[in-house]
N, CA, C and O atoms as a GROMACS GRO file, in nm:
protein
  632
    1MET      N    1  11.603   4.315  12.371
    1MET     CA    2  11.550   4.298  12.220
    1MET      C    3  11.583   4.185  12.153
    1MET      O    4  11.703   4.158  12.154
    2THR      N    5  11.504   4.106  12.090
    2THR     CA    6  11.530   3.992  12.005
    2THR      C    7  11.491   4.012  11.871
    2THR      O    8  11.394   4.085  11.847
    3ILE      N    9  11.561   3.951  11.769
    3ILE     CA   10  11.541   3.972  11.637
    3ILE      C   11  11.534   3.842  11.570
    3ILE      O   12  11.630   3.765  11.574
    4SER      N   13  11.431   3.813  11.511
    4SER     CA   14  11.408   3.675  11.453
    4SER      C   15  11.405   3.713  11.300
    4SER      O   16  11.350   3.815  11.258
    5ARG      N   17  11.474   3.614  11.216
    5ARG     CA   18  11.491   3.644  11.087
    5ARG      C   19  11.412   3.530  10.990
    5ARG      O   20  11.419   3.410  11.015
    6VAL      N   21  11.343   3.580  10.884
    6VAL     CA   22  11.286   3.481  10.792
    6VAL      C   23  11.327   3.527  10.664
    6VAL      O   24  11.311   3.645  10.632
    7ASP      N   25  11.392   3.425  10.573
    7ASP     CA   26  11.437   3.453  10.441
    7ASP      C   27  11.335   3.396  10.342
    7ASP      O   28  11.282   3.286  10.359
    8ALA      N   29  11.309   3.474  10.240
    8ALA     CA   30  11.210   3.439  10.139
    8ALA      C   31  11.259   3.491  10.006
    8ALA      O   32  11.227   3.603   9.965
    9GLY      N   33  11.334   3.410   9.943
    9GLY     CA   34  11.402   3.428   9.816
    9GLY      C   35  11.498   3.543   9.829
    9GLY      O   36  11.601   3.533   9.896
   10SER      N   37  11.458   3.670   9.753
   10SER     CA   38  11.547   3.791   9.769
   10SER      C   39  11.511   3.875   9.877
   10SER      O   40  11.576   3.978   9.893
   11SER      N   41  11.415   3.847   9.957
   11SER     CA   42  11.376   3.929  10.059
   11SER      C   43  11.399   3.863  10.205
   11SER      O   44  11.409   3.742  10.221
   12THR      N   45  11.405   3.953  10.303
   12THR     CA   46  11.432   3.898  10.441
   12THR      C   47  11.344   3.986  10.527
   12THR      O   48  11.341   4.109  10.518
   13ALA      N   49  11.272   3.912  10.612
   13ALA     CA   50  11.186   3.973  10.705
   13ALA      C   51  11.254   3.964  10.851
   13ALA      O   52  11.315   3.862  10.881
   14TYR      N   53  11.244   4.074  10.942
   14TYR     CA   54  11.292   4.065  11.061
   14TYR      C   55  11.190   4.114  11.153
   14TYR      O   56  11.140   4.226  11.141
   15LEU      N   57  11.156   4.023  11.252
   15LEU     CA   58  11.056   4.054  11.361
   15LEU      C   59  11.135   4.087  11.477
   15LEU      O   60  11.211   4.005  11.528
   16VAL      N   61  11.119   4.217  11.524
   16VAL     CA   62  11.188   4.281  11.642
   16VAL      C   63  11.099   4.286  11.760
   16VAL      O   64  10.996   4.353  11.762
   17ASP      N   65  11.143   4.209  11.863
   17ASP     CA   66  11.053   4.207  11.986
   17ASP      C   67  11.128   4.300  12.093
   17ASP      O   68  11.241   4.274  12.135
   18SER      N   69  11.062   4.397  12.129
   18SER     CA   70  11.124   4.480  12.224
   18SER      C   71  11.080   4.454  12.367
   18SER      O   72  11.118   4.531  12.455
   19GLY      N   73  11.003   4.349  12.396
   19GLY     CA   74  10.970   4.318  12.513
   19GLY      C   75  10.828   4.372  12.554
   19GLY      O   76  10.757   4.312  12.634
   20VAL      N   77  10.793   4.486  12.496
   20VAL     CA   78  10.662   4.541  12.514
   20VAL      C   79  10.583   4.556  12.386
   20VAL      O   80  10.461   4.569  12.391
   21VAL      N   81  10.647   4.553  12.277
   21VAL     CA   82  10.590   4.584  12.141
   21VAL      C   83  10.690   4.527  12.032
   21VAL      O   84  10.806   4.496  12.059
   22ASN      N   85  10.633   4.516  11.907
   22ASN     CA   86  10.712   4.455  11.800
   22ASN      C   87  10.702   4.551  11.689
   22ASN      O   88  10.611   4.633  11.679
   23TRP      N   89  10.809   4.537  11.597
   23TRP     CA   90  10.808   4.602  11.474
   23TRP      C   91  10.881   4.506  11.375
   23TRP      O   92  10.950   4.412  11.414
   24VAL      N   93  10.859   4.537  11.247
   24VAL     CA   94  10.912   4.446  11.144
   24VAL      C   95  10.994   4.522  11.051
   24VAL      O   96  10.956   4.631  11.008
   25LEU      N   97  11.107   4.467  11.016
   25LEU     CA   98  11.203   4.530  10.906
   25LEU      C   99  11.186   4.428  10.788
   25LEU      O  100  11.197   4.306  10.804
   26LEU      N  101  11.159   4.486  10.671
   26LEU     CA  102  11.150   4.409  10.538
   26LEU      C  103  11.258   4.460  10.468
   26LEU      O  104  11.269   4.581  10.447
   27GLN      N  105  11.359   4.355  10.420
   27GLN     CA  106  11.474   4.403  10.341
   27GLN      C  107  11.461   4.345  10.206
   27GLN      O  108  11.437   4.225  10.199
   28GLU      N  109  11.475   4.418  10.094
   28GLU     CA  110  11.467   4.373   9.958
   28GLU      C  111  11.583   4.446   9.904
   28GLU      O  112  11.578   4.569   9.894
   29GLY      N  113  11.694   4.375   9.868
   29GLY     CA  114  11.810   4.432   9.813
   29GLY      C  115  11.870   4.532   9.897
   29GLY      O  116  11.900   4.491  10.009
   30THR      N  117  11.896   4.658   9.869
   30THR     CA  118  11.943   4.756   9.963
   30THR      C  119  11.825   4.848  10.005
   30THR      O  120  11.856   4.960  10.044
   31ASP      N  121  11.700   4.814  10.001
   31ASP     CA  122  11.603   4.890  10.030
   31ASP      C  123  11.550   4.813  10.170
   31ASP      O  124  11.560   4.692  10.191
   32LEU      N  125  11.492   4.909  10.260
   32LEU     CA  126  11.436   4.864  10.384
   32LEU      C  127  11.297   4.935  10.414
   32LEU      O  128  11.279   5.057  10.421
   33THR      N  129  11.209   4.842  10.429
   33THR     CA  130  11.067   4.882  10.477
   33THR      C  131  11.052   4.874  10.622
   33THR      O  132  11.083   4.766  10.674
   34LEU      N  133  11.008   4.972  10.701
   34LEU     CA  134  10.976   4.936  10.845
   34LEU      C  135  10.825   4.933  10.866
   34LEU      O  136  10.756   5.021  10.814
   35ILE      N  137  10.770   4.835  10.939
   35ILE     CA  138  10.620   4.820  10.957
   35ILE      C  139  10.619   4.851  11.119
   35ILE      O  140  10.674   4.784  11.207
   36ASP      N  141  10.555   4.951  11.131
   36ASP     CA  142  10.532   5.015  11.271
   36ASP      C  143  10.657   5.054  11.316
   36ASP      O  144  10.759   5.026  11.253
   37GLY      N  145  10.657   5.130  11.443
   37GLY     CA  146  10.775   5.185  11.497
   37GLY      C  147  10.780   5.198  11.654
   37GLY      O  148  10.854   5.280  11.708
   38GLY      N  149  10.701   5.119  11.721
   38GLY     CA  150  10.705   5.122  11.863
   38GLY      C  151  10.663   5.239  11.933
   38GLY      O  152  10.603   5.324  11.867
   39TYR      N  153  10.686   5.259  12.056
   39TYR     CA  154  10.654   5.371  12.135
   39TYR      C  155  10.738   5.478  12.100
   39TYR      O  156  10.842   5.446  12.043
   40PRO      N  157  10.714   5.614  12.125
   40PRO     CA  158  10.792   5.727  12.088
   40PRO      C  159  10.938   5.712  12.140
   40PRO      O  160  11.030   5.730  12.060
   41ARG      N  161  10.964   5.682  12.262
   41ARG     CA  162  11.097   5.672  12.309
   41ARG      C  163  11.175   5.531  12.275
   41ARG      O  164  11.278   5.492  12.330
   42GLN      N  165  11.111   5.473  12.184
   42GLN     CA  166  11.180   5.348  12.120
   42GLN      C  167  11.238   5.379  11.988
   42GLN      O  168  11.288   5.287  11.923
   43ALA      N  169  11.237   5.504  11.939
   43ALA     CA  170  11.296   5.529  11.803
   43ALA      C  171  11.442   5.492  11.796
   43ALA      O  172  11.489   5.447  11.691
   44ASP      N  173  11.515   5.508  11.901
   44ASP     CA  174  11.654   5.471  11.914
   44ASP      C  175  11.667   5.323  11.901
   44ASP      O  176  11.751   5.271  11.828
   45LYS      N  177  11.587   5.260  11.968
   45LYS     CA  178  11.570   5.102  11.956
   45LYS      C  179  11.555   5.055  11.827
   45LYS      O  180  11.622   4.959  11.788
   46VAL      N  181  11.461   5.120  11.747
   46VAL     CA  182  11.440   5.087  11.607
   46VAL      C  183  11.560   5.112  11.527
   46VAL      O  184  11.589   5.038  11.433
   47VAL      N  185  11.628   5.212  11.560
   47VAL     CA  186  11.749   5.237  11.473
   47VAL      C  187  11.866   5.130  11.527
   47VAL      O  188  11.951   5.088  11.448
   48GLU      N  189  11.864   5.095  11.645
   48GLU     CA  190  11.959   4.991  11.696
   48GLU      C  191  11.939   4.863  11.613
   48GLU      O  192  12.033   4.804  11.558
   49SER      N  193  11.793   4.820  11.606
   49SER     CA  194  11.758   4.695  11.534
   49SER      C  195  11.798   4.713  11.386
   49SER      O  196  11.838   4.613  11.327
   50ILE      N  197  11.792   4.813  11.328
   50ILE     CA  198  11.822   4.828  11.188
   50ILE      C  199  11.981   4.821  11.192
   50ILE      O  200  12.034   4.760  11.099
   51GLU      N  201  12.045   4.866  11.271
   51GLU     CA  202  12.191   4.859  11.270
   51GLU      C  203  12.250   4.721  11.300
   51GLU      O  204  12.359   4.687  11.254
   52ARG      N  205  12.174   4.641  11.380
   52ARG     CA  206  12.209   4.497  11.419
   52ARG      C  207  12.187   4.413  11.295
   52ARG      O  208  12.253   4.310  11.282
   53ILE      N  209  12.102   4.449  11.206
   53ILE     CA  210  12.086   4.361  11.081
   53ILE      C  211  12.185   4.405  10.974
   53ILE      O  212  12.182   4.357  10.861
   54GLY      N  213  12.272   4.495  11.010
   54GLY     CA  214  12.362   4.537  10.915
   54GLY      C  215  12.327   4.642  10.817
   54GLY      O  216  12.389   4.655  10.711
   55ARG      N  217  12.218   4.723  10.854
   55ARG     CA  218  12.160   4.830  10.775
   55ARG      C  219  12.180   4.960  10.832
   55ARG      O  220  12.243   4.970  10.937
   56ARG      N  221  12.131   5.065  10.771
   56ARG     CA  222  12.140   5.206  10.822
   56ARG      C  223  11.992   5.262  10.823
   56ARG      O  224  11.915   5.218  10.738
   57PRO      N  225  11.951   5.350  10.909
   57PRO     CA  226  11.830   5.404  10.907
   57PRO      C  227  11.788   5.485  10.775
   57PRO      O  228  11.672   5.493  10.735
   58GLU      N  229  11.898   5.543  10.712
   58GLU     CA  230  11.888   5.601  10.581
   58GLU      C  231  11.836   5.511  10.464
   58GLU      O  232  11.796   5.558  10.358
   59ASP      N  233  11.841   5.380  10.492
   59ASP     CA  234  11.803   5.286  10.396
   59ASP      C  235  11.652   5.260  10.397
   59ASP      O  236  11.594   5.194  10.311
   60ILE      N  237  11.592   5.320  10.506
   60ILE     CA  238  11.443   5.308  10.506
   60ILE      C  239  11.379   5.385  10.389
   60ILE      O  240  11.387   5.508  10.386
   61ARG      N  241  11.313   5.311  10.289
   61ARG     CA  242  11.244   5.374  10.184
   61ARG      C  243  11.102   5.394  10.205
   61ARG      O  244  11.036   5.443  10.113
   62GLY      N  245  11.048   5.361  10.316
   62GLY     CA  246  10.922   5.381  10.353
   62GLY      C  247  10.872   5.301  10.475
   62GLY      O  248  10.936   5.203  10.514
   63ALA      N  249  10.761   5.340  10.533
   63ALA     CA  250  10.714   5.253  10.640
   63ALA      C  251  10.564   5.230  10.627
   63ALA      O  252  10.495   5.306  10.559
   64LEU      N  253  10.516   5.133  10.689
   64LEU     CA  254  10.373   5.090  10.680
   64LEU      C  255  10.330   5.112  10.823
   64LEU      O  256  10.402   5.068  10.914
   65LEU      N  257  10.224   5.172  10.848
   65LEU     CA  258  10.165   5.191  10.984
   65LEU      C  259  10.026   5.091  10.992
   65LEU      O  260   9.926   5.116  10.924
   66THR      N  261  10.035   4.979  11.083
   66THR     CA  262   9.916   4.887  11.078
   66THR      C  263   9.800   4.968  11.146
   66THR      O  264   9.687   4.958  11.099
   67HIS      N  265   9.821   5.036  11.240
   67HIS     CA  266   9.712   5.127  11.306
   67HIS      C  267   9.783   5.228  11.390
   67HIS      O  268   9.901   5.214  11.424
   68ALA      N  269   9.706   5.335  11.422
   68ALA     CA  270   9.767   5.438  11.480
   68ALA      C  271   9.758   5.462  11.628
   68ALA      O  272   9.740   5.573  11.676
   69HIS      N  273   9.771   5.343  11.702
   69HIS     CA  274   9.786   5.358  11.841
   69HIS      C  275   9.934   5.395  11.861
   69HIS      O  276  10.023   5.366  11.781
   70VAL      N  277   9.951   5.467  11.989
   70VAL     CA  278  10.095   5.525  12.016
   70VAL      C  279  10.217   5.408  12.016
   70VAL      O  280  10.333   5.432  11.983
   71ASP      N  281  10.171   5.294  12.055
   71ASP     CA  282  10.284   5.185  12.057
   71ASP      C  283  10.315   5.134  11.920
   71ASP      O  284  10.399   5.045  11.911
   72HIS      N  285  10.255   5.184  11.809
   72HIS     CA  286  10.280   5.160  11.664
   72HIS      C  287  10.329   5.271  11.594
   72HIS      O  288  10.417   5.260  11.509
   73LEU      N  289  10.271   5.392  11.628
   73LEU     CA  290  10.311   5.518  11.555
   73LEU      C  291  10.418   5.596  11.625
   73LEU      O  292  10.498   5.662  11.558
   74GLY      N  293  10.424   5.592  11.757
   74GLY     CA  294  10.518   5.676  11.829
   74GLY      C  295  10.663   5.681  11.781
   74GLY      O  296  10.718   5.791  11.775
   75GLY      N  297  10.723   5.579  11.749
   75GLY     CA  298  10.872   5.565  11.706
   75GLY      C  299  10.874   5.633  11.574
   75GLY      O  300  10.962   5.714  11.543
   76LEU      N  301  10.766   5.597  11.491
   76LEU     CA  302  10.763   5.647  11.346
   76LEU      C  303  10.764   5.786  11.341
   76LEU      O  304  10.828   5.841  11.251
   77VAL      N  305  10.690   5.868  11.442
   77VAL     CA  306  10.687   5.999  11.443
   77VAL      C  307  10.832   6.074  11.433
   77VAL      O  308  10.860   6.166  11.355
   78ARG      N  309  10.921   6.012  11.532
   78ARG     CA  310  11.046   6.062  11.545
   78ARG      C  311  11.137   6.019  11.419
   78ARG      O  312  11.218   6.096  11.368
   79LEU      N  313  11.115   5.898  11.379
   79LEU     CA  314  11.206   5.837  11.269
   79LEU      C  315  11.168   5.920  11.144
   79LEU      O  316  11.253   5.958  11.063
   80GLN      N  317  11.031   5.945  11.131
   80GLN     CA  318  11.001   6.013  10.997
   80GLN      C  319  11.059   6.161  11.011
   80GLN      O  320  11.110   6.209  10.909
   81GLN      N  321  11.057   6.232  11.116
   81GLN     CA  322  11.131   6.357  11.118
   81GLN      C  323  11.271   6.349  11.091
   81GLN      O  324  11.327   6.432  11.019
   82ARG      N  325  11.337   6.242  11.151
   82ARG     CA  326  11.488   6.243  11.123
   82ARG      C  327  11.526   6.211  10.998
   82ARG      O  328  11.623   6.269  10.950
   83TYR      N  329  11.456   6.111  10.923
   83TYR     CA  330  11.494   6.052  10.807
   83TYR      C  331  11.408   6.084  10.686
   83TYR      O  332  11.453   6.051  10.575
   84GLY      N  333  11.295   6.142  10.694
   84GLY     CA  334  11.223   6.194  10.592
   84GLY      C  335  11.145   6.091  10.499
   84GLY      O  336  11.099   6.127  10.391
   85PHE      N  337  11.133   5.964  10.545
   85PHE     CA  338  11.062   5.878  10.455
   85PHE      C  339  10.911   5.897  10.472
   85PHE      O  340  10.866   5.964  10.565
   86ASP      N  341  10.830   5.832  10.375
   86ASP     CA  342  10.690   5.843  10.370
   86ASP      C  343  10.635   5.719  10.459
   86ASP      O  344  10.693   5.611  10.466
   87VAL      N  345  10.518   5.751  10.524
   87VAL     CA  346  10.450   5.648  10.607
   87VAL      C  347  10.307   5.616  10.539
   87VAL      O  348  10.219   5.700  10.519
   88PHE      N  349  10.301   5.491  10.509
   88PHE     CA  350  10.170   5.444  10.440
   88PHE      C  351  10.078   5.378  10.536
   88PHE      O  352  10.122   5.304  10.624
   89MET      N  353   9.955   5.401  10.522
   89MET     CA  354   9.850   5.329  10.617
   89MET      C  355   9.709   5.314  10.531
   89MET      O  356   9.687   5.372  10.425
   90ASP      N  357   9.629   5.234  10.590
   90ASP     CA  358   9.496   5.229  10.545
   90ASP      C  359   9.424   5.356  10.546
   90ASP      O  360   9.442   5.428  10.645
   91PRO      N  361   9.341   5.398  10.447
   91PRO     CA  362   9.284   5.531  10.454
   91PRO      C  363   9.209   5.562  10.562
   91PRO      O  364   9.193   5.681  10.587
   92ILE      N  365   9.144   5.456  10.653
   92ILE     CA  366   9.068   5.484  10.766
   92ILE      C  367   9.164   5.516  10.884
   92ILE      O  368   9.115   5.558  10.989
   93GLU      N  369   9.294   5.500  10.872
   93GLU     CA  370   9.390   5.548  10.975
   93GLU      C  371   9.441   5.678  10.960
   93GLU      O  372   9.488   5.730  11.061
   94VAL      N  373   9.442   5.747  10.845
   94VAL     CA  374   9.487   5.866  10.825
   94VAL      C  375   9.462   5.973  10.917
   94VAL      O  376   9.555   6.038  10.964
   95ALA      N  377   9.336   5.995  10.948
   95ALA     CA  378   9.291   6.105  11.040
   95ALA      C  379   9.340   6.060  11.189
   95ALA      O  380   9.381   6.145  11.267
   96HIS      N  381   9.335   5.945  11.219
   96HIS     CA  382   9.383   5.901  11.343
   96HIS      C  383   9.533   5.914  11.368
   96HIS      O  384   9.579   5.943  11.478
   97ALA      N  385   9.610   5.890  11.256
   97ALA     CA  386   9.756   5.914  11.257
   97ALA      C  387   9.773   6.055  11.273
   97ALA      O  388   9.853   6.096  11.357
   98ARG      N  389   9.706   6.137  11.201
   98ARG     CA  390   9.727   6.286  11.213
   98ARG      C  391   9.689   6.342  11.346
   98ARG      O  392   9.726   6.453  11.384
   99ARG      N  393   9.604   6.252  11.423
   99ARG     CA  394   9.561   6.304  11.542
   99ARG      C  395   9.445   6.396  11.553
   99ARG      O  396   9.423   6.467  11.651
  100ASP      N  397   9.360   6.389  11.430
  100ASP     CA  398   9.234   6.458  11.443
  100ASP      C  399   9.144   6.404  11.543
  100ASP      O  400   9.053   6.474  11.587
  101TYR      N  401   9.165   6.281  11.583
  101TYR     CA  402   9.093   6.221  11.689
  101TYR      C  403   9.200   6.122  11.743
  101TYR      O  404   9.306   6.102  11.685
  102LEU      N  405   9.162   6.062  11.862
  102LEU     CA  406   9.249   5.986  11.933
  102LEU      C  407   9.170   5.862  11.975
  102LEU      O  408   9.072   5.876  12.049
  103GLN      N  409   9.207   5.749  11.934
  103GLN     CA  410   9.125   5.621  11.979
  103GLN      C  411   9.223   5.518  12.034
  103GLN      O  412   9.280   5.437  11.961
  104GLN      N  413   9.241   5.524  12.169
  104GLN     CA  414   9.327   5.437  12.249
  104GLN      C  415   9.290   5.471  12.396
  104GLN      O  416   9.223   5.569  12.428
  105ALA      N  417   9.340   5.382  12.482
  105ALA     CA  418   9.313   5.389  12.618
  105ALA      C  419   9.357   5.522  12.684
  105ALA      O  420   9.460   5.584  12.655
  106ASN      N  421   9.273   5.556  12.770
  106ASN     CA  422   9.296   5.693  12.850
  106ASN      C  423   9.268   5.674  12.997
  106ASN      O  424   9.253   5.559  13.040
  107ALA      N  425   9.262   5.774  13.075
  107ALA     CA  426   9.251   5.768  13.211
  107ALA      C  427   9.095   5.720  13.244
  107ALA      O  428   9.073   5.663  13.351
  108PHE      N  429   9.000   5.741  13.160
  108PHE     CA  430   8.869   5.706  13.183
  108PHE      C  431   8.857   5.552  13.161
  108PHE      O  432   8.799   5.480  13.243
  109THR      N  433   8.918   5.500  13.039
  109THR     CA  434   8.896   5.371  13.021
  109THR      C  435   8.972   5.274  13.119
  109THR      O  436   8.932   5.161  13.145
  110LEU      N  437   9.090   5.334  13.171
  110LEU     CA  438   9.163   5.259  13.274
  110LEU      C  439   9.091   5.252  13.394
  110LEU      O  440   9.089   5.150  13.463
  111ALA      N  441   9.027   5.366  13.426
  111ALA     CA  442   8.955   5.381  13.573
  111ALA      C  443   8.832   5.269  13.567
  111ALA      O  444   8.780   5.234  13.673
  112ARG      N  445   8.789   5.221  13.452
  112ARG     CA  446   8.680   5.124  13.434
  112ARG      C  447   8.734   4.976  13.451
  112ARG      O  448   8.655   4.883  13.464
  113ILE      N  449   8.849   4.961  13.451
  113ILE     CA  450   8.914   4.822  13.472
  113ILE      C  451   8.865   4.767  13.608
  113ILE      O  452   8.863   4.840  13.708
  114PRO      N  453   8.828   4.646  13.611
  114PRO     CA  454   8.795   4.586  13.751
  114PRO      C  455   8.929   4.578  13.831
  114PRO      O  456   9.040   4.560  13.782
  115LEU      N  457   8.898   4.596  13.962
  115LEU     CA  458   8.993   4.602  14.057
  115LEU      C  459   9.092   4.472  14.048
  115LEU      O  460   9.213   4.483  14.068
  116ARG      N  461   9.040   4.368  14.020
  116ARG     CA  462   9.105   4.234  14.024
  116ARG      C  463   9.221   4.243  13.926
  116ARG      O  464   9.326   4.181  13.946
  117ASN      N  465   9.200   4.325  13.815
  117ASN     CA  466   9.294   4.331  13.700
  117ASN      C  467   9.397   4.447  13.728
  117ASN      O  468   9.494   4.460  13.653
  118MET      N  469   9.377   4.525  13.829
  118MET     CA  470   9.451   4.656  13.844
  118MET      C  471   9.598   4.615  13.849
  118MET      O  472   9.676   4.681  13.780
  119PRO      N  473   9.647   4.510  13.923
  119PRO     CA  474   9.793   4.491  13.930
  119PRO      C  475   9.856   4.472  13.802
  119PRO      O  476   9.970   4.513  13.781
  120LEU      N  477   9.775   4.400  13.701
  120LEU     CA  478   9.844   4.388  13.570
  120LEU      C  479   9.855   4.524  13.490
  120LEU      O  480   9.946   4.550  13.412
  121VAL      N  481   9.747   4.607  13.523
  121VAL     CA  482   9.742   4.731  13.450
  121VAL      C  483   9.850   4.825  13.497
  121VAL      O  484   9.914   4.894  13.418
  122LEU      N  485   9.870   4.825  13.644
  122LEU     CA  486   9.985   4.903  13.691
  122LEU      C  487  10.115   4.863  13.661
  122LEU      O  488  10.209   4.942  13.661
  123ARG      N  489  10.127   4.719  13.629
  123ARG     CA  490  10.265   4.670  13.598
  123ARG      C  491  10.289   4.715  13.441
  123ARG      O  492  10.399   4.750  13.398
  124TRP      N  493  10.175   4.710  13.367
  124TRP     CA  494  10.191   4.754  13.225
  124TRP      C  495  10.224   4.906  13.211
  124TRP      O  496  10.307   4.949  13.131
  125ILE      N  497  10.149   4.987  13.300
  125ILE     CA  498  10.172   5.138  13.304
  125ILE      C  499  10.316   5.167  13.339
  125ILE      O  500  10.381   5.253  13.279
  126SER      N  501  10.364   5.093  13.439
  126SER     CA  502  10.503   5.126  13.484
  126SER      C  503  10.598   5.089  13.371
  126SER      O  504  10.701   5.156  13.360
  127ARG      N  505  10.578   4.994  13.290
  127ARG     CA  506  10.665   4.961  13.161
  127ARG      C  507  10.646   5.061  13.052
  127ARG      O  508  10.741   5.086  12.978
  128VAL      N  509  10.538   5.115  13.037
  128VAL     CA  510  10.511   5.200  12.914
  128VAL      C  511  10.521   5.340  12.934
  128VAL      O  512  10.541   5.414  12.838
  129LEU      N  513  10.508   5.384  13.046
  129LEU     CA  514  10.523   5.533  13.088
  129LEU      C  515  10.647   5.583  13.048
  129LEU      O  516  10.645   5.690  12.988
  130PRO      N  517  10.761   5.526  13.070
  130PRO     CA  518  10.891   5.566  13.031
  130PRO      C  519  10.916   5.570  12.885
  130PRO      O  520  11.008   5.639  12.842
  131LEU      N  521  10.838   5.496  12.803
  131LEU     CA  522  10.852   5.490  12.664
  131LEU      C  523  10.760   5.585  12.584
  131LEU      O  524  10.762   5.590  12.461
  132GLY      N  525  10.683   5.657  12.660
  132GLY     CA  526  10.594   5.767  12.593
  132GLY      C  527  10.468   5.746  12.564
  132GLY      O  528  10.416   5.810  12.472
  133VAL      N  529  10.395   5.649  12.638
  133VAL     CA  530  10.266   5.611  12.608
  133VAL      C  531  10.166   5.726  12.612
  133VAL      O  532  10.057   5.721  12.556
  134LEU      N  533  10.206   5.820  12.675
  134LEU     CA  534  10.114   5.948  12.674
  134LEU      C  535  10.121   6.052  12.577
  134LEU      O  536  10.055   6.155  12.585
  135SER      N  537  10.211   6.022  12.475
  135SER     CA  538  10.236   6.112  12.365
  135SER      C  539  10.118   6.111  12.291
  135SER      O  540  10.053   6.008  12.279
  136ARG      N  541  10.077   6.242  12.230
  136ARG     CA  542   9.964   6.268  12.150
  136ARG      C  543  10.015   6.317  12.008
  136ARG      O  544   9.938   6.360  11.922
  137LYS      N  545  10.146   6.307  11.990
  137LYS     CA  546  10.199   6.349  11.857
  137LYS      C  547  10.151   6.265  11.741
  137LYS      O  548  10.152   6.142  11.750
  138GLY      N  549  10.112   6.324  11.639
  138GLY     CA  550  10.087   6.244  11.520
  138GLY      C  551  10.181   6.266  11.405
  138GLY      O  552  10.285   6.330  11.422
  139LEU      N  553  10.148   6.215  11.285
  139LEU     CA  554  10.244   6.220  11.174
  139LEU      C  555  10.168   6.244  11.034
  139LEU      O  556  10.048   6.225  11.015
  140ASP      N  557  10.252   6.284  10.953
  140ASP     CA  558  10.197   6.308  10.806
  140ASP      C  559  10.212   6.154  10.750
  140ASP      O  560  10.301   6.075  10.780
  141GLY      N  561  10.105   6.134  10.665
  141GLY     CA  562  10.117   5.992  10.613
  141GLY      C  563  10.040   5.990  10.478
  141GLY      O  564   9.987   6.089  10.427
  142LEU      N  565  10.040   5.866  10.428
  142LEU     CA  566   9.966   5.865  10.290
  142LEU      C  567   9.888   5.737  10.309
  142LEU      O  568   9.933   5.639  10.368
  143ALA      N  569   9.765   5.746  10.253
  143ALA     CA  570   9.666   5.628  10.243
  143ALA      C  571   9.723   5.537  10.146
  143ALA      O  572   9.787   5.579  10.050
  144PHE      N  573   9.700   5.402  10.169
  144PHE     CA  574   9.745   5.306  10.069
  144PHE      C  575   9.680   5.343   9.944
  144PHE      O  576   9.567   5.392   9.945
  145GLY      N  577   9.747   5.322   9.831
  145GLY     CA  578   9.708   5.364   9.684
  145GLY      C  579   9.732   5.495   9.660
  145GLY      O  580   9.699   5.529   9.547
  146SER      N  581   9.780   5.583   9.732
  146SER     CA  582   9.812   5.712   9.697
  146SER      C  583   9.931   5.718   9.599
  146SER      O  584  10.034   5.654   9.621
  147PRO      N  585   9.915   5.787   9.504
  147PRO     CA  586  10.031   5.792   9.397
  147PRO      C  587  10.153   5.852   9.454
  147PRO      O  588  10.261   5.794   9.447
  148ASP      N  589  10.137   5.964   9.509
  148ASP     CA  590  10.258   6.040   9.564
  148ASP      C  591  10.210   6.163   9.633
  148ASP      O  592  10.094   6.201   9.617
  149ARG      N  593  10.295   6.228   9.710
  149ARG     CA  594  10.253   6.359   9.780
  149ARG      C  595  10.203   6.473   9.702
  149ARG      O  596  10.122   6.552   9.749
  150SER      N  597  10.250   6.483   9.582
  150SER     CA  598  10.210   6.609   9.509
  150SER      C  599  10.078   6.600   9.445
  150SER      O  600  10.016   6.703   9.418
  151THR      N  601  10.024   6.467   9.418
  151THR     CA  602   9.892   6.466   9.338
  151THR      C  603   9.783   6.399   9.420
  151THR      O  604   9.675   6.375   9.366
  152CYS      N  605   9.805   6.366   9.554
  152CYS     CA  606   9.702   6.288   9.642
  152CYS      C  607   9.641   6.391   9.732
  152CYS      O  608   9.709   6.462   9.806
  153PRO      N  609   9.499   6.398   9.722
  153PRO     CA  610   9.444   6.480   9.825
  153PRO      C  611   9.436   6.424   9.971
  153PRO      O  612   9.412   6.500  10.064
  154GLU      N  613   9.455   6.305   9.989
  154GLU     CA  614   9.472   6.245  10.118
  154GLU      C  615   9.598   6.267  10.184
  154GLU      O  616   9.621   6.212  10.291
  155VAL      N  617   9.675   6.340  10.131
  155VAL     CA  618   9.814   6.360  10.196
  155VAL      C  619   9.792   6.456  10.305
  155VAL      O  620   9.713   6.551  10.297
  156LEU      N  621   9.866   6.429  10.409
  156LEU     CA  622   9.846   6.513  10.523
  156LEU      C  623   9.953   6.615  10.524
  156LEU      O  624  10.062   6.586  10.572
  157ASN      N  625   9.930   6.732  10.476
  157ASN     CA  626  10.034   6.841  10.485
  157ASN      C  627  10.007   6.926  10.612
  157ASN      O  628   9.921   7.014  10.616
  158ARG      N  629  10.078   6.895  10.704
  158ARG     CA  630  10.059   6.964  10.829
  158ARG      C  631  10.205   7.061  10.865
  158ARG      O  632  10.210   7.129  10.968
   0.00000   0.00000   0.00000
């Protein structure tokens, strides 16, 4: 795991590269915002990255989900359960994050890949299977612009 740092006035952004997927930590004072969360079994790596920048996962004030594929959502599912922060996303992703539907690669789409690309696909699968790529767990989240959980009809109470 490598962490790159960018300072901007009173804020610092950390790009965390896990080798298979990235997430971002935004620090403003004592508050921390997480952007994406890696695969499900990378939640502990997200915590490790937070600790490596001198913070605690309890410092997370909220998370942003760029889109609800398992490599962005998976770690957030576990971290939200552990630490109870809100996850915000574009309104179009809310149902996808909740897993009302699933829009990502599956056995059918992988079977349609040309044979010449199969070695690359098999190498990718061997890297992401242990990370939880097959997880179908969703999370509760808020659409951008939602004022709070008590007044927003878009809130996903599951």
